[in-house]
C-alpha positions as CSV (number, residue, x, y, z in Angstrom):
1,M,0.0,0.0,-0.1
2,K,1.4,3.4,-0.9
3,P,2.3,5.7,2.0
4,R,-0.4,8.4,1.1
5,R,-3.1,5.8,0.7
6,L,-2.2,4.2,4.0
7,L,-2.4,7.5,5.8
8,I,-5.9,8.2,4.4
9,Y,-6.9,4.7,5.4
10,I,-5.8,5.3,9.0
11,L,-7.5,8.7,9.1
12,C,-10.6,7.2,8.0
13,L,-10.6,4.4,10.7
14,V,-9.7,7.1,13.5
15,I,-12.9,9.1,12.4
16,S,-15.1,6.2,12.1
17,A,-13.9,5.1,15.6
18,M,-14.7,8.6,16.9
19,F,-18.2,8.5,15.4
20,A,-18.9,5.1,16.9
21,D,-17.9,6.3,20.4
22,G,-20.3,9.2,19.9
23,A,-23.2,6.9,18.9
24,A,-22.3,4.5,21.5
25,A,-22.9,7.3,24.1
26,E,-26.2,8.3,22.6
27,R,-29.1,6.8,24.4
28,R,-32.0,6.0,22.3
29,V,-35.5,4.7,23.7
30,A,-38.8,3.8,21.9
31,L,-42.5,3.2,22.8
32,V,-44.6,1.1,20.4
33,V,-48.3,0.7,21.0
34,G,-50.7,-1.2,18.9
35,I,-54.5,-1.4,19.3
36,S,-56.3,-4.0,17.5
37,S,-59.1,-5.8,19.5
38,Y,-61.4,-3.0,20.1
39,T,-64.1,-3.5,22.6
40,N,-66.6,-1.1,21.1
41,A,-65.3,-0.7,17.7
42,P,-64.6,-2.7,14.7
43,P,-61.1,-4.5,15.2
44,L,-58.0,-3.4,13.1
45,P,-56.3,-6.5,11.6
46,N,-53.0,-5.0,10.8
47,T,-52.2,-2.9,13.8
48,G,-50.7,-5.9,15.9
49,N,-48.5,-6.9,13.1
50,D,-47.4,-3.3,12.6
51,S,-46.6,-2.6,16.1
52,K,-44.7,-6.0,16.5
53,A,-42.7,-5.4,13.2
54,I,-41.8,-1.6,14.2
55,A,-40.7,-2.9,17.7
56,A,-38.5,-5.4,16.2
57,L,-37.0,-2.8,13.9
58,F,-36.0,-0.6,17.0
59,K,-34.5,-3.6,18.9
60,S,-32.6,-4.7,15.7
61,I,-30.8,-1.1,15.3
62,G,-29.7,-1.1,19.0
63,F,-32.1,1.0,20.9
64,D,-31.3,0.9,24.6
65,V,-35.0,0.5,25.7
66,V,-37.9,-0.7,23.6
67,I,-41.3,-0.6,25.4
68,A,-43.8,-2.6,23.3
69,R,-47.6,-2.7,24.3
70,N,-50.5,-4.1,22.6
71,D,-54.3,-3.9,23.2
72,L,-54.1,-1.4,26.2
73,G,-57.2,-0.2,28.2
74,V,-57.3,3.7,29.1
75,V,-55.7,2.8,32.8
76,D,-52.8,0.8,31.3
77,F,-52.3,3.2,28.3
78,K,-51.8,6.1,30.7
79,R,-49.5,4.1,33.0
80,T,-47.4,3.1,30.0
81,V,-47.1,6.7,28.9
82,R,-45.9,7.6,32.4
83,E,-43.5,4.9,32.6
84,F,-42.1,6.1,29.3
85,L,-41.8,9.7,30.6
86,I,-39.5,8.3,33.3
87,T,-37.6,6.2,30.7
88,A,-37.0,9.2,28.3
89,E,-35.8,11.6,31.1
90,N,-32.2,11.2,30.1
91,A,-32.4,10.3,26.4
92,D,-31.0,11.7,23.5
93,V,-33.4,10.3,20.9
94,A,-37.1,9.1,21.8
95,V,-39.4,7.7,19.3
96,V,-43.3,7.0,20.0
97,Y,-45.1,4.7,17.3
98,Y,-48.7,4.3,17.8
99,A,-51.0,2.1,15.5
100,G,-54.7,2.2,16.1
101,H,-57.8,4.5,15.9
102,G,-57.2,8.3,16.4
103,I,-59.9,11.1,16.4
104,E,-60.1,14.6,16.6
105,I,-62.5,16.5,19.0
106,G,-62.6,20.3,19.0
107,G,-59.1,20.5,17.4
108,V,-57.7,18.2,19.9
109,N,-56.1,14.9,18.8
110,Y,-56.8,11.6,20.7
111,L,-55.5,8.1,20.9
112,I,-58.1,5.6,21.4
113,P,-57.7,2.6,23.9
114,M,-58.9,-0.6,23.7
115,D,-61.9,-0.4,26.0
116,A,-63.2,3.3,24.9
117,K,-66.9,3.8,24.7
118,L,-67.0,7.3,23.9
119,S,-70.9,7.7,24.3
120,H,-70.6,11.5,24.5
121,D,-68.1,14.3,23.8
122,Y,-67.2,15.0,27.3
123,D,-66.1,11.2,27.8
124,V,-63.3,11.6,25.5
125,D,-60.9,13.3,28.4
126,D,-61.4,10.2,30.6
127,E,-61.5,7.4,28.1
128,A,-58.8,8.5,25.4
129,I,-55.2,9.8,25.6
130,A,-54.7,13.3,24.2
131,L,-51.8,13.5,21.8
132,D,-50.6,16.6,23.7
133,R,-50.0,14.2,26.6
134,I,-47.6,12.2,24.7
135,I,-45.8,15.3,23.2
136,W,-45.3,16.7,26.8
137,A,-44.0,13.3,27.9
138,L,-41.0,13.8,25.5
139,Q,-40.0,17.3,26.5
140,P,-37.0,16.1,28.8
141,V,-35.5,14.4,25.8
142,R,-32.4,16.1,24.4
143,R,-32.0,15.7,20.7
144,L,-34.9,14.2,18.8
145,R,-38.5,13.8,19.8
146,L,-40.4,11.6,17.1
147,I,-44.0,10.6,17.1
148,L,-45.2,8.5,14.4
149,L,-49.0,8.1,14.2
150,D,-50.6,5.4,12.1
151,A,-54.0,6.5,13.3
152,C,-55.7,8.4,10.8
153,R,-58.7,5.9,10.1
154,D,-62.3,6.5,10.0
155,N,-63.9,7.6,13.2
156,P,-65.8,4.5,14.7
157,F,-67.6,6.5,17.2
158,A,-68.9,9.4,14.8
159,A,-72.5,8.2,15.1
160,K,-72.1,9.0,19.0
161,L,-70.1,12.0,19.1
162,R,-71.9,15.5,18.3
163,S,-68.7,17.3,17.3
164,A,-68.0,14.6,14.8
165,S,-71.3,14.7,13.0
166,R,-70.6,18.2,12.5
167,S,-67.2,17.6,10.9
168,P,-66.7,18.3,7.2
169,T,-64.4,15.1,7.2
170,R,-65.1,11.4,8.1
171,G,-62.1,10.8,9.9
172,G,-58.4,11.7,10.4
173,L,-56.7,13.9,12.6
174,A,-56.4,17.7,13.1
175,K,-53.2,19.7,11.9
176,L,-51.0,20.7,14.6
177,D,-50.1,24.6,15.0
178,E,-47.7,24.5,17.8
179,I,-44.9,22.1,18.5
180,S,-41.8,22.6,20.6
181,A,-38.2,22.5,19.1
182,D,-36.6,19.3,18.0
183,T,-39.8,17.6,17.8
184,L,-41.4,15.8,14.6
185,V,-44.9,14.5,14.5
186,A,-45.6,12.4,11.6
187,F,-48.9,11.4,10.3
188,A,-49.9,8.4,8.3
189,A,-52.2,10.7,6.2
190,K,-52.4,14.6,6.1
191,A,-55.0,16.3,8.6
192,G,-58.5,15.8,7.8
193,S,-57.8,12.6,5.5
194,I,-57.8,8.9,6.3
195,S,-55.0,6.3,6.0
196,Y,-55.6,2.8,5.0
197,D,-55.0,-0.7,6.3
198,G,-53.7,-2.2,2.8
199,D,-54.1,-5.7,1.7
200,G,-50.8,-7.1,3.1
201,V,-49.5,-8.1,6.5
202,N,-48.8,-4.5,7.4
203,S,-50.2,-1.1,6.7
204,P,-48.8,1.0,3.7
205,Y,-47.6,3.5,6.2
206,A,-45.9,0.7,8.4
207,T,-44.4,-1.1,5.3
208,A,-42.6,2.2,4.3
209,L,-41.4,2.9,7.6
210,L,-40.0,-0.7,7.8
211,R,-38.2,-0.1,4.5
212,H,-36.7,3.5,5.2
213,L,-36.7,4.5,8.9
214,A,-33.3,2.7,9.6
215,A,-31.3,3.5,6.5
216,P,-27.7,4.1,7.8
217,G,-26.8,7.9,7.9
218,V,-30.1,9.0,6.3
219,D,-31.4,12.1,8.1
220,I,-34.8,11.4,9.7
221,R,-36.5,14.1,7.5
222,I,-35.1,12.6,4.2
223,A,-36.3,9.1,5.5
224,L,-39.7,10.4,6.3
225,G,-39.8,12.0,2.9
226,R,-39.2,8.6,1.3
227,V,-42.0,7.1,3.4
228,R,-44.2,9.9,1.9
229,D,-43.4,9.0,-1.5
230,E,-43.6,5.3,-1.2
231,V,-47.2,5.6,0.4
232,I,-48.4,7.9,-2.2
233,T,-47.3,5.3,-4.7
234,M,-48.8,2.3,-3.0
235,T,-52.2,3.9,-2.6
236,G,-52.4,5.5,-5.9
237,G,-52.3,9.0,-4.5
238,R,-55.2,8.4,-2.1
239,Q,-52.9,8.7,1.2
240,E,-50.3,11.4,1.7
241,P,-48.3,11.3,5.0
242,F,-47.5,14.6,6.5
243,I,-45.1,15.9,9.2
244,Y,-45.4,18.7,11.6
245,G,-42.5,20.3,13.6
246,S,-39.1,21.4,12.8
247,L,-35.2,20.2,13.5
248,G,-32.1,22.1,13.3
249,G,-29.7,22.2,10.7
250,A,-27.5,18.9,11.8
251,T,-28.1,15.6,10.2
252,I,-30.1,13.3,12.5
253,A,-30.2,9.7,11.7
254,L,-31.6,6.8,13.6
255,V,-28.8,4.6,12.4
256,P,-25.5,6.6,12.1
257,Q,-23.2,5.7,9.2
258,F,-20.1,4.6,11.0
259,V,-18.1,3.4,8.1
260,T,-17.9,3.8,4.4
261,T,-19.9,1.0,2.9
262,N,-19.8,-0.5,-0.6
263,A,-23.5,-0.4,-1.1
264,P,-24.7,0.6,-4.6
265,P,-24.9,4.4,-5.2
266,V,-28.4,6.0,-5.2
267,P,-29.3,6.7,-8.6
268,P,-29.2,10.5,-9.4
269,P,-32.3,12.3,-9.9
270,A,-33.6,12.8,-13.5
271,P,-32.0,15.5,-15.7
272,P,-34.0,18.7,-15.8
273,V,-36.1,19.4,-19.0
274,N,-33.7,22.4,-19.9
275,P,-30.3,21.3,-18.5
276,A,-27.7,24.1,-18.2
277,P,-25.3,24.3,-21.0
278,P,-21.8,23.3,-20.5
279,S,-20.6,26.8,-20.4
280,A,-22.6,27.5,-17.0
281,P,-20.8,30.1,-14.8
282,P,-18.4,28.6,-12.2
283,A,-20.6,29.8,-9.4
284,V,-23.5,27.6,-10.6
285,K,-21.1,24.6,-11.1
286,A,-19.8,25.0,-7.4
287,E,-23.3,24.6,-5.9
288,L,-23.7,21.1,-7.6
289,P,-23.2,18.0,-5.2
290,R,-19.7,16.7,-5.1
291,Q,-19.1,13.1,-5.7
292,P,-17.8,11.3,-2.6
293,P,-14.4,9.8,-2.8
294,P,-14.0,6.2,-3.8
295,A,-14.4,3.5,-1.1
296,Q,-11.4,1.5,-0.1
297,P,-11.4,-2.1,-1.5
298,P,-12.7,-4.6,1.0
299,S,-9.5,-6.4,0.8
300,E,-7.4,-3.4,2.5
301,I,-9.8,-3.6,5.5
302,T,-7.8,-5.7,8.1
303,D,-10.0,-5.2,11.3
304,P,-12.8,-7.8,11.2
305,C,-15.3,-5.8,13.0
306,V,-14.9,-2.9,10.6
307,R,-15.6,-5.2,7.7
308,D,-18.5,-7.0,9.5
309,E,-20.0,-3.5,10.6
310,A,-20.0,-2.3,7.0
311,R,-21.7,-5.4,5.9
312,L,-24.2,-5.2,8.6
313,A,-24.9,-1.6,7.6
314,R,-25.5,-2.7,3.9
315,L,-27.9,-5.4,5.0
316,R,-29.9,-3.0,7.3
317,A,-30.3,-0.8,4.2
318,T,-31.2,-3.5,1.9
319,P,-32.1,-6.3,4.0
320,V,-32.2,-9.9,2.0
321,P,-33.1,-13.0,4.2
322,N,-30.9,-15.3,2.5
323,E,-27.8,-12.9,2.8
324,I,-28.5,-12.2,6.6
325,I,-28.5,-16.1,7.0
326,N,-25.2,-16.2,5.4
327,F,-23.8,-13.5,7.4
328,Q,-24.8,-15.4,10.6
329,R,-22.6,-18.1,9.4
330,E,-19.8,-16.0,8.5
331,V,-19.6,-13.2,10.9
332,V,-16.1,-12.9,12.8
333,C,-16.9,-10.0,15.0
334,T,-19.0,-11.9,17.8
335,R,-20.3,-8.8,19.3
336,L,-22.5,-8.2,16.2
337,R,-24.1,-11.6,16.5
338,P,-27.1,-10.3,18.4
339,Q,-27.8,-7.4,16.1
340,I,-27.6,-9.8,13.3
341,Q,-30.1,-12.1,15.0
342,R,-32.5,-9.2,15.6
343,L,-32.3,-7.9,11.9
344,F,-33.3,-11.2,10.8
345,E,-36.0,-11.7,13.3
346,S,-37.4,-8.3,12.2
347,I,-37.5,-9.6,8.4
348,V,-39.1,-12.6,9.4
349,S,-41.8,-10.7,11.5
350,T,-42.7,-8.7,8.3
351,G,-43.2,-11.8,6.1
352,A,-40.5,-10.8,3.9
353,L,-39.0,-14.3,3.5
354,P,-38.7,-15.6,-0.2
355,S,-41.9,-16.7,-1.5
356,D,-41.1,-17.7,-5.0
357,G,-42.6,-21.2,-5.1
358,N,-39.5,-22.8,-3.5
359,A,-39.9,-23.7,0.1
360,A,-36.4,-24.8,0.6
361,P,-34.9,-21.3,1.4
362,Q,-37.9,-20.5,3.6
363,A,-37.6,-23.6,5.5
364,A,-33.7,-23.2,5.8
365,A,-34.3,-19.6,7.1
366,K,-36.9,-20.7,9.7
367,Q,-34.6,-23.6,10.8
368,Q,-31.9,-21.1,11.2
369,V,-34.0,-18.8,13.4
370,R,-34.7,-21.9,15.7
371,N,-31.2,-22.9,16.1
372,E,-30.1,-19.3,16.9
373,D,-32.9,-18.8,19.2
374,V,-31.9,-22.0,21.1
375,R,-28.5,-20.9,21.6
376,S,-29.4,-17.4,22.5
377,E,-32.0,-18.3,25.0
378,D,-29.7,-20.7,26.8
379,T,-27.1,-18.0,27.1
380,C,-29.7,-15.4,28.1
381,T,-31.3,-17.7,30.7
382,R,-27.7,-18.0,32.4
383,D,-27.2,-14.3,32.2
384,M,-30.7,-13.6,33.6
385,A,-30.0,-16.1,36.6
386,R,-26.9,-14.2,37.4
387,L,-28.6,-10.7,37.1
388,Q,-31.2,-11.9,39.7
389,R,-28.5,-13.0,42.0
390,L,-26.5,-9.8,41.7
391,R,-29.7,-7.6,42.3
392,A,-30.0,-9.5,45.7
393,E,-26.5,-8.2,46.6
394,P,-25.2,-5.6,44.3
395,T,-21.6,-4.5,44.3
396,L,-19.9,-2.2,41.9
397,Q,-17.0,-4.7,41.5
398,A,-19.5,-7.7,40.7
399,I,-21.5,-5.6,38.3
400,T,-18.3,-4.6,36.6
401,N,-17.2,-8.1,36.1
402,F,-20.6,-9.1,34.8
403,E,-20.5,-6.2,32.4
404,R,-17.3,-7.6,30.8
405,E,-18.6,-11.3,30.9
406,L,-22.2,-10.5,29.6
407,S,-23.2,-12.5,26.4
408,C,-27.0,-11.6,26.3
409,E,-26.9,-8.2,25.0
410,R,-30.6,-7.6,25.5
411,L,-29.9,-7.6,29.3
412,R,-26.9,-5.0,29.1
413,S,-29.3,-1.9,29.5
414,Q,-30.9,-3.5,32.7
415,L,-27.4,-4.1,34.0
416,R,-26.4,-0.5,33.4
417,R,-29.4,0.8,35.2
418,L,-28.4,-1.5,38.1
419,R,-24.9,0.0,38.3
420,E,-26.4,3.5,38.2
421,S,-28.8,2.6,41.3
422,V,-25.8,1.5,43.4
423,A,-23.1,4.0,42.2
424,P,-22.3,6.7,44.8
């Protein structure tokens, strides 16, 4: 390797390590709620699938805490919001995803628990959860507060509610006029319009979120813009997602781009109808985006974790089940195994396994999941038993030793909180 290229490569590794350290210190938490089996309204077939798939997605990209709840009554819903308020107090990034019925009463948006009756307008404050309550709960979050609402459906209580009968629309949520800084609230459909459940396992909105939300290095605003475009395409223009709120000028991605990948470049936009002539003035040319420097060949990357992290980033951006299975067999960096497993589980949960008529890849994939689950559960069972013993008589030295030896990564956040509870 030439000295200049070696120097550039070393600098890239140092910068990547700096970004990795910063991302590791960033605390990310999520609350996922799906309401499907309504007691006093028609059930929603896809919301349970949507919430489970979104929760699996957040776990696969390494969120510190993912609280997932389904079919909550009003009391449990309010308790869950309070629990998440406490969880999000010291977070840098907090995401709330809700799939279920949502209605607008007097310009205020409400999320509807499983047991709501809503016989009269004045019942709504007692039997539903105001969206403002969720927004308020996220105020302590430092960097990004993101609320995703797949709740813009028909109002099933419209016949009972006087205000709904006077509304010119048949469902959907009201627009938001005032939102605090560093907060985005994303509707599955713009104010006053409804969203659709679709014909597949997931709703069009959830399907697009699963595809674009965790793209490595992509700013959350760009990711949600891609979600909008895909939903409009899938619904033939009948459903248009909408975003309220604003962020600063820094790039905020749910999955940072730690290392340069060899993923295929994004196709450039179509040329304008009247392209600028070759003799355009230098000032115009200076504003054109610069091409990134070519990536280093994979053969020059000697650190197996750097190489495996790059491969994992590519699979997160374009997940292919068979490639994930091969990666599980070939991965050298052992600390990435839990993340690869969770990525594969998120693909399985969305029904994305091959269905081309050949059952062999699908059967092999499912068997691989069963084998990995057995090994993972054995390890987690041992670590959970040790954690329970440590909780009975916690000491900083014992916790430190356990942190070095822990194999079950999903227990690491619990172990960290145990350390914080006994630290002087």
